[in-house]
MIPASE-751676 format. One line per 4 residues: number of its first residue (from 1); their letters; for each residue x negated, z negated, y negated of N, C-alpha, C. Coordinates in nm, 4 decimals. Atoms other than C-alpha are relative to their C-alpha. Layout:
<rs>
NUM) A) X:Z:Y:X:Z:Y:X:Z:Y ~ ...
</rs>
This chain:
<rs>
1) MFVK) 0.1299:-0.0169:-0.0516:3.6633:-0.6774:-1.8380:-0.0743:0.1319:-0.0513 ~ 0.0622:-0.1044:0.0296:3.4013:-0.4513:-1.9672:-0.0685:0.0748:0.1111 ~ 0.0426:-0.0860:-0.0982:3.3058:-0.1679:-1.7574:-0.1028:0.1204:-0.0530 ~ 0.1111:-0.0952:0.0457:2.9726:0.0157:-1.8221:0.0083:0.1470:0.0702
5) RLDK) 0.0279:-0.1302:-0.0384:2.9325:0.3857:-1.7998:-0.1396:0.0233:0.0422 ~ 0.1317:-0.0311:-0.0246:2.6099:0.4596:-1.6330:-0.0470:0.1435:-0.0361 ~ 0.0576:-0.1227:0.0490:2.3872:0.7325:-1.7905:-0.0610:0.0793:0.1098 ~ 0.0352:-0.0927:-0.1131:2.2746:1.0297:-1.5703:-0.1230:-0.0435:0.0936
9) EDEF) 0.1206:0.0632:-0.0763:1.9406:0.8749:-1.4780:0.0256:-0.1104:0.0853 ~ -0.0409:0.1310:-0.1007:2.0904:0.5416:-1.3590:0.1052:0.0580:0.1048 ~ -0.0793:-0.0516:-0.0914:2.3592:0.7325:-1.1817:-0.0663:0.0844:0.1327 ~ 0.0967:-0.0729:-0.1057:2.1011:0.9240:-0.9931:-0.0758:-0.1027:0.0813
13) LLTH) 0.0709:0.0936:-0.0706:1.8928:0.6230:-0.9059:0.0903:-0.0933:0.0941 ~ -0.1011:0.0680:-0.0816:2.2121:0.4438:-0.7869:0.0331:0.0724:0.1325 ~ -0.0423:-0.0811:-0.1052:2.3176:0.7326:-0.5732:-0.1225:0.0042:0.1020 ~ 0.1081:-0.0010:-0.0866:1.9576:0.7454:-0.4272:-0.0297:-0.1485:0.0852
17) RRNV) -0.0136:0.1423:-0.0968:1.9782:0.3539:-0.3293:0.1136:0.0159:0.0901 ~ -0.1115:-0.0207:-0.0919:2.3000:0.4425:-0.1749:-0.0413:0.0685:0.1422 ~ 0.0581:-0.0818:-0.1113:2.1441:0.7099:0.0359:-0.1143:-0.0717:0.1012 ~ 0.1015:0.0849:-0.0737:1.8494:0.4724:0.1292:0.0839:-0.1002:0.0895
21) IRDY) -0.0566:0.1104:-0.0640:2.0833:0.2024:0.2355:0.0739:0.0680:0.1345 ~ -0.0912:-0.0740:-0.1116:2.3047:0.4554:0.4344:-0.1261:0.0550:0.1189 ~ 0.1030:-0.0578:-0.1034:1.9699:0.6100:0.6095:-0.0577:-0.1262:0.0905 ~ 0.0202:0.1269:-0.0881:1.8717:0.2277:0.7227:0.1064:-0.0164:0.0853
25) QEKG) -0.1115:0.0365:-0.0939:2.2129:0.1828:0.8431:0.0160:0.1043:0.1287 ~ 0.0037:-0.1069:-0.1009:2.2137:0.5092:1.0493:-0.1148:-0.0149:0.1058 ~ 0.0941:0.0313:-0.0859:1.8744:0.3893:1.1939:0.0105:-0.1416:0.0850 ~ -0.0127:0.1212:-0.0735:2.0100:0.0551:1.3036:-0.0869:-0.1061:-0.0822
29) ICFS) 0.0691:0.0715:0.0589:1.8068:-0.1126:1.0445:0.0764:-0.0815:-0.1118 ~ -0.0764:0.0711:0.0770:1.9458:-0.4051:0.8358:-0.0698:0.0120:-0.1290 ~ 0.0526:-0.0303:0.1374:1.9002:-0.2848:0.4801:-0.0377:-0.1252:-0.0901 ~ 0.0358:0.1231:0.0685:1.9141:-0.6456:0.3363:-0.1382:-0.0498:0.0453
33) CQNF) 0.1276:0.0186:-0.0544:1.6318:-0.7465:0.5719:-0.1087:0.0705:-0.0281 ~ 0.1055:-0.0831:0.0433:1.4327:-0.4421:0.4848:-0.0441:-0.0333:-0.1413 ~ 0.0266:0.0054:0.1276:1.4734:-0.5185:0.1263:-0.1065:-0.1201:-0.0160 ~ 0.0908:0.0932:0.0051:1.2884:-0.8405:0.1836:-0.1559:0.0335:0.0492
37) ISGD) 0.1408:-0.0564:-0.0410:0.9944:-0.6533:0.3433:-0.0594:0.0787:-0.0941 ~ 0.0584:-0.0964:0.0877:0.9614:-0.3653:0.1055:0.0446:-0.0118:-0.1537 ~ -0.0244:0.0153:0.1359:1.1512:-0.4576:-0.2051:0.0611:0.1276:-0.0693 ~ -0.0389:-0.1240:0.0573:1.2754:-0.0981:-0.2463:0.1489:0.0266:-0.0326
41) IFPD) -0.1434:-0.0202:0.0081:1.6499:-0.1499:-0.2352:0.0493:-0.0833:-0.1174 ~ -0.0450:0.0837:0.1044:1.7109:-0.4359:-0.4672:-0.1334:-0.0789:-0.0623 ~ 0.1273:0.0564:0.0453:1.3658:-0.4910:-0.6536:0.0401:-0.1081:-0.1266 ~ -0.0473:0.1162:0.0712:1.3670:-0.8124:-0.8570:-0.0075:0.0455:-0.1629
45) NGLV) 0.0249:-0.0316:0.1466:1.2248:-0.6567:-1.1940:0.0570:-0.0981:-0.1036 ~ -0.0304:0.0963:0.0954:1.2828:-0.9926:-1.3548:0.1468:-0.0153:-0.0009 ~ -0.1457:0.0098:-0.0024:1.6638:-0.9748:-1.2655:0.0458:-0.1310:0.0994 ~ -0.0456:0.1110:-0.0985:1.6507:-1.2746:-1.0204:0.0380:-0.1209:-0.0760
49) IYED) -0.0621:0.1084:0.0867:1.8666:-1.5625:-1.1492:-0.0130:-0.1269:0.0818 ~ 0.0105:0.1125:-0.1006:1.8310:-1.7995:-0.8386:-0.0605:0.0418:0.1175 ~ 0.0486:-0.0291:-0.1290:1.6282:-1.8188:-0.5341:-0.0468:-0.1201:0.0773 ~ 0.0624:0.1074:-0.0815:1.5571:-2.0576:-0.2512:-0.0161:0.0585:0.1485
53) ELVR) 0.0627:-0.0487:-0.1607:1.4625:-2.0468:0.1340:0.1277:0.0939:0.0432 ~ -0.1028:-0.0439:-0.0713:1.8311:-1.9310:0.2020:0.0589:0.1493:-0.0679 ~ -0.0634:-0.1156:0.0597:1.9433:-1.6714:-0.0664:-0.0791:0.0518:-0.1275 ~ 0.0522:-0.0569:0.1409:1.8273:-1.4409:-0.3715:0.1343:0.0371:-0.0592
57) CQFE) -0.0996:-0.0572:0.0870:2.0773:-1.3968:-0.6451:-0.0738:0.0534:-0.1363 ~ 0.0594:-0.0698:0.1033:2.0026:-1.1415:-0.8943:0.1115:0.0866:-0.0756 ~ -0.0989:-0.1004:0.0805:2.1836:-0.9280:-1.1701:-0.0264:0.1442:0.0752 ~ 0.0164:-0.1433:-0.0596:2.2611:-0.5757:-1.0424:-0.0646:0.0783:-0.1149
61) KYPR) 0.0719:-0.0739:0.0991:2.0159:-0.3272:-1.2137:0.0814:0.1048:-0.0409 ~ -0.0921:-0.1160:0.0619:2.2956:-0.0677:-1.2552:0.1411:-0.0595:-0.0064 ~ -0.1460:0.0777:-0.0049:2.6070:-0.2990:-1.3359:0.1017:0.1025:-0.0534 ~ -0.1350:-0.0756:0.0245:2.9460:-0.1612:-1.3423:0.0848:-0.0899:-0.0963
65) ATGQ) -0.0632:0.0971:0.0791:3.0710:-0.4824:-1.5173:-0.0953:-0.1048:-0.0388 ~ 0.0764:0.1135:0.0454:2.9093:-0.7619:-1.7180:-0.0158:-0.1096:0.0872 ~ 0.0232:0.1132:-0.0905:2.7256:-1.0015:-1.5089:0.0102:0.0198:0.1370 ~ -0.0258:-0.0425:-0.1353:2.7613:-0.8120:-1.1923:-0.1255:-0.0533:0.0755
69) TIIV) 0.0921:0.0719:-0.0715:2.5564:-1.0081:-0.9385:-0.0137:0.0311:0.1326 ~ 0.0213:-0.0326:-0.1328:2.4000:-0.9295:-0.6123:-0.0498:-0.1475:0.0760 ~ 0.0502:0.1103:-0.0683:2.3636:-1.2225:-0.3548:-0.0327:0.0389:0.1440 ~ 0.0489:-0.0567:-0.1107:2.1578:-1.1541:-0.0631:-0.0580:-0.1219:0.0975
73) SKHH) 0.0464:0.1139:-0.0818:2.1036:-1.3934:0.2479:-0.1459:0.0439:0.0288 ~ 0.1352:-0.0208:-0.0458:1.7389:-1.4291:0.3530:-0.0134:-0.0005:0.1583 ~ -0.0234:-0.0088:-0.1325:1.8640:-1.4794:0.7120:0.0740:0.1202:0.0384 ~ -0.0708:-0.0900:-0.0579:1.9982:-1.2049:0.9185:0.1463:-0.0335:0.0752
77) YEDI) -0.1389:0.0055:-0.0608:2.3629:-1.1810:1.0053:0.0659:0.1180:0.0053 ~ -0.0700:-0.1242:-0.0223:2.5619:-0.9106:1.1550:0.1178:0.0252:-0.0940 ~ -0.1044:-0.0029:0.0735:2.8709:-0.9981:0.9726:-0.0017:-0.1270:-0.0878 ~ -0.0067:0.1177:0.0759:2.9508:-1.2419:0.6808:0.0642:-0.1185:0.0566
81) SEMP) -0.0713:0.1058:-0.0651:3.1736:-1.4345:0.9074:-0.0934:-0.0869:0.1030 ~ 0.1052:0.0675:-0.0859:2.8603:-1.5386:1.1177:-0.0878:-0.1126:-0.0812 ~ 0.0750:0.0726:0.0918:2.7203:-1.7104:0.8011:0.0686:-0.1657:0.0135 ~ -0.0517:0.1427:0.0018:2.7431:-2.1135:0.8297:0.0680:-0.0203:-0.1349
85) ID) -0.0798:0.0397:0.1146:2.9949:-2.2556:0.5839:-0.0775:-0.0935:-0.1071 ~ 0.0736:0.0645:0.1047:2.7577:-2.4847:0.4223:-0.1362:0.0721:-0.0314
</rs>
């Protein structure tokens, strides 16, 4: 597996994104739901490879491995175990 080393700017931006996510979590805000409102955590930037009424799948903007993909549910779930199997 190819592991990409991020340059300093990408490392900074990824750290910033982690901090934004942590701040939302500390405020009790679901960062996934917030992303669909503001688009500030996982902006599509042409990276969306699939989207329907249930999910958005997109390539990671700062991938650590080739093809790293983010899959985000468009419905809120507290835990992945709450998601329906189908």
